[in-house]
N, C-alpha and C positions, 0 to 999 in steps of 0.2 A: 529534628533534623530527619527526612529519610534514608534510611543507609542506602547508596548507590548499587548497592549489591540483588537489590531485594527482587524478588520474584513478580509481576506481576499476575496475577491467574488471568483476571479477568481481561485484561492485553491479550493473550492468549489466544481466549476464548470470544472475542472480537475479531481477531488472525481468521479465524478459523469461520466466523459467519459472515465478514469480507467477502473470503476466498471465494464459500459457495453461493454469493448475491448474485457474485458475478458469474462461474459458471452456473446458474441460473440465465440467467442475461441473456448467456449467450446458447443454448440448449433452446430457449423462447424464439429464440432467434430464426434457429432453423425450422422452427415448428409452427413460424411464424404468428407466434403470439406474443403480446405488447407484455410486456415485462421492462423496460429499458431502468425503471429504478435501478435493479438490477444492478447494474456498472455503475451506480453511488459508491458500491463497496470498496471501490479503489479512495475515493474520494475521503472515507475509514481509513483504508490505511496508507494517507498521506498524511490525516492528526496523527496519528499512530506511531507512524514515521521519528516525526517530531516532538512528540512524547517520551516516547525510548530514547534518542539520542540524549535529550538533554536528563534523563535519569542517569543514565548510565554512565554520563563522564561529568555528571556534578558531585559535588566535595571531595573530590580529588582530581592530583593535577594526567592528566593525558596528553603526552607528546602527539600532536596532530601527525606526526610521519607514523606515530605507530597508528594513530587511529585508522589515517588510511592504510594500510597495511590489512590489518583487519578484517577489511570491507572488500579485499581483492578477492580472499579465495571467495566469499556469497556469490559477485561479483562476474564470477569466471564460469558460471551452475549453466548461467544460460546461454553458453554454448555448446554443449551438450545437446543440444537438441535446435539445429537450425529447418528451415524448413526448404521445401523442394526444389533442387533448380535458381539457387539465389543467386544476382547477378555478381562479380564480384566483390567490387569495390561497395554497393547495398553492403552487404555481407560484414564488409570488414565493417565499416560504421556502423554497422548495429552492435557488434562482440565490441565497441569499443565506448557506445553509452556517448555519440556522438549523434546530435537532431539533425536531419537532414530528410529531404521532401526522396520517397522512395521512388522506384519505376512506375508507376503511376501516378504522381505526381503528389502524392500524397504523405505527412509525416509520419510513417509509423515503420519503426524495423525488422528485419526479417518473418520473427516470430511477434506479429501484431499486437498481444499483450504488453509487448515488451515497451511499450510507448512509455509508460507510468514508472517505467527505472531510469527511461534518462532524467525525468524529472526528481528520481529519488539520486543516484547518481550526481545533479548537481549541486542537490540541498546539503547530501556527504561532504565533498567538496570547500562550500563554501565553511558551512559550520565546524569541517575541518582547520581552514583560516582562521576561524573567530577562536578554537581554542590556544590561541599564542596567545591571543589576551586573559585578563585575570579573570578570574569567575564571576564577578563584582561587575568588569564590562561586557561580559559576554554577551547577555539576553541584545543588549541596546545595541552590539554591532551585529546581532543576527538580524536584530526589527528591520536594522536600518538597510541590511546589504539583499532580506527578501522581499523589501518593501520597495526596493529600485528594481530586483528582478520583476516585479509583480505591477509594477507603474509602464517599465519601460514598452510596452507591447503598444500602452499607444500612446505613447511619442512616437513609435515606428510602429506599425499596423502589419506590417511584413515581416516582420517577428514577434506576433501573436500564438503562429502556431507553430513556430519555434524556440519553443521555452520562457517568453517572455508576456506570461500573463499571470491572474492576480491565481492560480494553483499555489504558488507558491505560499499564500498565504497559511492555507490549510497546514502545511510544516509549520508554520509559527504561529498559529493557534496550538498547536501537538507543543511542543518548546514551551507555550507558555504554562498553559496546563500541567505540564511535570515541572517546572518552578513553583505554583503551587502545590502543589503536591510535595514536594521536597520540603514545602515552608511549610507546613502541613497548616498548609492555610484553604482546605475546602471545605467545603458544609457538614454538615450529618449526613447517612445512607439513606433519608428522606429527603432529605434535598436530591439526593443523589439517584434514586427511583422516579423523580420528579423529574427530574431533567430528559433521562433516561427515554422514560414515555413521551413526555411531549416530542423525542428527538426520532421517535417510529411515527408517533402520529404525523407529523411533519413530511419522514416519505412516503407512508400511506396515500397523505394528501393528495400530494410530488403526481405518484404515480394515476390515482385515480381522477386527476385533472388533465390530465398527458401534458402538460406543460412541457413544453422543450427547453430547457437549461438554457442550452449552446453559449454564447459567449458570457455569459450570467452562470454558469457552473460550477464557481469558485466557492460561490454565495449561495445561491437555489442549494445546492448540495453540499457545500461544505459548512453549512449551520447543521440543518441537523448532524448533518457526519459529526459535529461537533460537542455538539449535545450527546450524541449517542454514547462520545467515549469517555467523557467529562462526570455521564451520570455512575458508565460501571466500576470509574475509577475513583470516584466518589464515593459507591459503594462500598467498594472492598478498601478502602483507605479509613473505613469506620468498620470493620471487622463481618460486612454485610454479603459480601458474595460467597456465593458454592461454590466449589470444588468437583467439576468435572472432568474426570480423568482424559473421556472418550472425544471429548473436547479443546482437551489441551492437547491433546496428540496430533487433533488434526491440526493446532492452529501452527504446532510444531513444521507441521509438513503445508504449511500455508502456499512458502514460496516455491515448491515444486507443485501442487495443484495451482498456483493461478498460472504456472510456464505452462504447463503440458494441458493442461483441460480442452484448450481449443482444437488439439489434433486428435484425443480421445473422440470428442461431441461430434470431430468434425470425420471418424471414422465412419462412428458408430451409424450416422446419418448415410454415409456413401454405401456403405454396406445394407443398411433395413431399412432404409430410409425417414423419412420424419415425419411422413403424413397424421400418424395418429400420436395426438401432442399427450393427450392422454397417458400413453404406453412411451411413446418414448422419450419423455422429459426425466421421468422417476427414472429410466434408466440410462440417460446420457450422464445423469446426477450423480450414478451408483458408480457408473463404469469410470468418470472423471472421480473423483473420488480415491476410485480404486489403481489407479494410474498414476495418480499424487504419491501417496501412502508409497507403490513401492519405489517410484522414482526417491523420494525421498532418504525410504534406508538403502539401497540398493546403491543409490545414483550419489543425492548429492550429501551422503553423513560420509559413505565412504570420500569421497573427492575434496569436503570442506576436513578429513580430517590429514586428509597424505598433503592438503595446500599448507597447512596451518604449521605441521612437520616443515616444510621446505620455508616459510616463511621465518620459521623460528629460527 
């Protein structure tokens, strides 16, 4: 059984690449270039979340309340990046991670990329509740709970855009992957490279075919997302994953990068314009990465240290 305090370098690398993928997606939107598949970086994040939550809690006793308190620090960070002139009720619900329709009638919080954090928050709460159970029963309970949330939107269609949809299956897939890694049931690195290659190839095919996943996004984008994450984890578990410090550092800052990139890209587009795509997109990505790193170093890390000290 793998130790639960193991650091997965490949996961940090995937966090960085997933965040960059979303950055490219939004930069391309401004430049009117089709790179919709870049939004699938969020699906990769969801699989990673399930994997990480399982691996950091497996093999030991973790009190549900302590688990939730450890997440309060990261959850508070989005409040540092409000949009301009948000409605009071909309802002309050957004900061509380409560899914709702914004003033435009869309299911997005004040900071648009934060829509995914609502799913993360629900997953964390469900996962915390499952920690009450013995570890041998925990994964089964998590499976039943997330499957229920995933299917509820088909029974009550109005709830589909209000979190009740199969996106939660991506978290569940990550948790099952974490269990396989914990029990050392993953295949060798050759099979891992094959899974990674197939996952990447599927993403390319989906991009070139311009398939709109729409309601089937959890499966159409979720399947290659799972293959990519499973591939890198399998390779690393067999000792074959490289250690790139620069990519690991960007993985550490991926949360800040994800939250701030739309502000940085939007500011650049409004200042210089986005008409020259070959020039604008690289500049936008570079600026977003710089702002994300600065935010991570000078806002996120000090804020987390302060909050954790107070919680302790």
